C-alpha positions as CSV (number, residue, x, y, z in Angstrom):
1,M,117.6,-58.2,-156.7
2,A,114.7,-55.2,-155.0
3,S,115.3,-54.9,-151.2
4,Q,112.0,-53.2,-151.2
5,D,109.1,-55.0,-151.1
6,T,106.6,-54.8,-153.6
7,T,102.8,-55.1,-154.5
8,E,103.7,-58.7,-156.4
9,R,106.8,-59.9,-154.0
10,Y,108.0,-59.5,-150.8
11,G,111.8,-58.0,-151.4
12,T,115.7,-59.7,-149.9
13,V,115.1,-57.7,-147.1
14,T,111.8,-59.0,-145.8
15,R,113.2,-63.0,-146.9
16,L,116.4,-62.8,-145.1
17,L,114.2,-62.0,-142.0
18,H,111.8,-64.5,-142.3
19,W,113.5,-67.4,-143.2
20,S,116.4,-66.1,-140.7
21,M,113.1,-66.6,-137.7
22,A,112.0,-69.3,-139.5
23,L,115.4,-71.1,-139.0
24,L,115.9,-70.0,-135.1
25,I,112.2,-70.6,-134.5
26,A,113.2,-74.1,-135.3
27,W,116.2,-74.3,-133.0
28,Q,114.1,-72.7,-130.4
29,F,111.3,-76.0,-130.5
30,L,114.4,-78.5,-131.4
31,S,115.9,-77.2,-128.0
32,A,113.1,-76.5,-125.8
33,I,112.3,-80.5,-126.6
34,A,115.4,-81.2,-126.1
35,H,115.5,-80.1,-122.8
36,Y,112.2,-81.1,-121.9
37,G,112.0,-84.7,-123.7
38,F,115.7,-85.2,-123.5
39,E,117.4,-83.9,-119.9
40,D,120.6,-84.3,-118.9
41,S,121.5,-85.9,-122.2
42,A,123.9,-84.8,-124.8
43,F,121.2,-83.3,-127.2
44,E,120.4,-81.1,-124.8
45,A,123.4,-80.1,-123.6
46,F,124.4,-79.0,-127.1
47,F,121.1,-76.8,-127.9
48,W,119.4,-76.1,-124.1
49,P,122.6,-73.5,-123.5
50,T,121.2,-71.4,-126.8
51,H,117.4,-71.2,-126.2
52,K,117.8,-67.6,-124.0
53,P,120.5,-65.7,-125.9
54,L,119.2,-67.2,-129.3
55,G,115.3,-66.2,-128.0
56,L,116.3,-62.9,-127.6
57,L,118.0,-62.5,-131.3
58,L,114.6,-63.7,-132.5
59,M,112.5,-61.1,-130.3
60,I,115.1,-58.3,-131.8
61,L,114.6,-59.6,-135.3
62,I,110.7,-59.6,-134.9
63,V,110.8,-55.7,-133.4
64,V,113.6,-54.7,-136.9
65,R,110.8,-57.4,-139.2
66,L,108.0,-55.3,-137.9
67,L,109.7,-51.9,-138.2
68,W,110.7,-53.0,-141.9
69,A,106.8,-54.1,-142.3
70,L,105.3,-50.9,-141.5
71,K,108.0,-48.9,-143.8
72,N,107.3,-50.5,-146.8
73,L,102.9,-51.9,-145.3
74,A,102.2,-49.2,-148.5
75,S,104.2,-51.7,-151.3
76,R,103.6,-54.9,-149.3
77,P,101.8,-57.6,-151.6
78,P,98.4,-57.3,-150.0
79,S,97.0,-60.1,-148.0
80,I,94.4,-62.9,-150.1
81,N,91.4,-62.6,-147.2
82,L,91.0,-61.3,-143.9
83,P,91.8,-65.2,-142.5
84,A,95.2,-64.8,-143.2
85,K,95.4,-61.0,-142.3
86,L,94.0,-62.2,-138.8
87,G,96.5,-65.1,-138.7
88,H,100.0,-63.3,-140.0
89,L,98.9,-60.3,-136.7
90,G,98.3,-63.6,-134.5
91,L,102.1,-64.8,-135.8
92,Y,103.1,-61.1,-135.2
93,A,101.8,-60.7,-131.3
94,L,103.3,-64.3,-130.3
95,L,106.7,-64.1,-131.9
96,L,106.9,-60.4,-129.5
97,L,105.1,-62.1,-126.4
98,V,107.1,-65.3,-125.6
99,P,110.0,-63.7,-125.7
100,A,108.8,-60.6,-123.6
101,L,107.7,-63.2,-121.1
102,A,110.6,-64.9,-121.3
103,L,112.3,-61.8,-120.4
104,L,110.5,-60.8,-117.6
105,R,110.5,-63.4,-115.9
106,Q,114.1,-63.6,-116.1
107,Y,114.5,-60.3,-114.8
108,G,111.5,-61.1,-112.0
109,S,114.4,-64.7,-111.4
110,G,117.1,-61.6,-110.2
111,R,119.7,-63.9,-112.0
112,A,121.6,-62.6,-114.4
113,F,121.5,-62.3,-118.0
114,D,124.4,-62.3,-120.6
115,P,123.8,-63.4,-123.9
116,F,127.0,-63.2,-125.9
117,G,128.6,-61.8,-123.3
118,I,126.4,-58.8,-122.7
119,A,125.2,-57.6,-119.2
120,L,121.6,-57.4,-120.1
121,M,120.7,-58.3,-116.4
122,P,123.0,-57.6,-113.9
123,G,121.6,-60.1,-111.1
124,G,121.9,-60.1,-107.7
125,G,118.1,-58.5,-107.6
126,D,115.9,-59.7,-104.8
127,K,113.4,-62.4,-106.6
128,I,109.5,-60.7,-107.9
129,D,107.9,-63.9,-107.9
130,W,104.6,-62.4,-109.9
131,M,107.4,-62.0,-113.0
132,V,108.4,-65.5,-112.6
133,D,104.8,-66.4,-112.2
134,L,103.6,-64.7,-115.3
135,G,106.8,-65.7,-117.4
136,S,106.3,-69.6,-116.1
137,L,103.2,-70.1,-116.4
138,L,102.3,-68.8,-119.7
139,H,106.1,-68.4,-122.1
140,G,106.1,-71.8,-122.6
141,E,102.5,-72.6,-123.1
142,L,102.0,-70.0,-125.4
143,G,105.3,-71.1,-127.3
144,W,103.4,-74.1,-127.8
145,V,100.8,-71.8,-129.4
146,L,102.8,-70.4,-131.5
147,L,104.2,-73.6,-133.0
148,A,100.8,-74.9,-133.5
149,M,100.1,-71.3,-135.1
150,I,103.2,-72.3,-137.7
151,A,102.2,-75.7,-138.6
152,G,98.9,-73.4,-139.7
153,H,100.9,-70.8,-141.8
154,I,102.7,-73.5,-143.0
155,A,100.1,-76.1,-144.1
156,M,98.1,-73.0,-145.9
157,A,101.1,-72.0,-147.9
158,F,100.7,-74.9,-148.9
159,V,96.5,-75.4,-149.4
160,H,96.9,-72.0,-151.6
161,R,99.9,-73.2,-153.8
162,H,98.0,-77.0,-155.0
163,Q,93.9,-76.1,-155.1
164,P,92.8,-74.5,-158.0
165,G,91.3,-71.0,-157.4
166,Q,94.0,-70.5,-154.7
167,I,96.9,-67.6,-154.9
168,N,99.8,-69.3,-155.0
169,V,101.2,-67.0,-152.0
170,L,104.4,-68.9,-151.7
171,P,106.4,-67.3,-154.4
172,R,105.8,-63.9,-153.2
173,M,108.1,-64.8,-149.8
174,W,110.3,-68.3,-151.4
175,G,111.4,-65.8,-154.5
176,K,111.9,-66.3,-158.0
């Protein structure tokens, strides 16, 4: 299998990034649901501690994915129409913005952040209200908008797969 994208299908690297991010995103939403819907439960205790470190990992993967997409821009499968192109751009924007807002809020809180044992933010600083407020205002809400867009993304992949006259886009990302 080719690692590079072609005009007919996405390469191994793009597919690996896409599906690993899909799993991480599903985990992130499970952890958010656990935290807000099952507070002080074993379900929350299992999922919630992973939310911040995996959110950072997800942000790193989206940056890698964007760089990889730019490298392969000339050889990627073309968008099937303008709404599909705009939808993908919106997904990429939210995939960057949602964790960026969480990191902004974390930094503004003055608390330490050491995902996977790596000290990224030492903590002990003063609270910066505007950072905390902005992150608190938008991180969760835009996260749910992202979930709605992902649901639409999945639905449209199946619409294009099963409706006559549509381009079956799923094999591009699924593989053979």
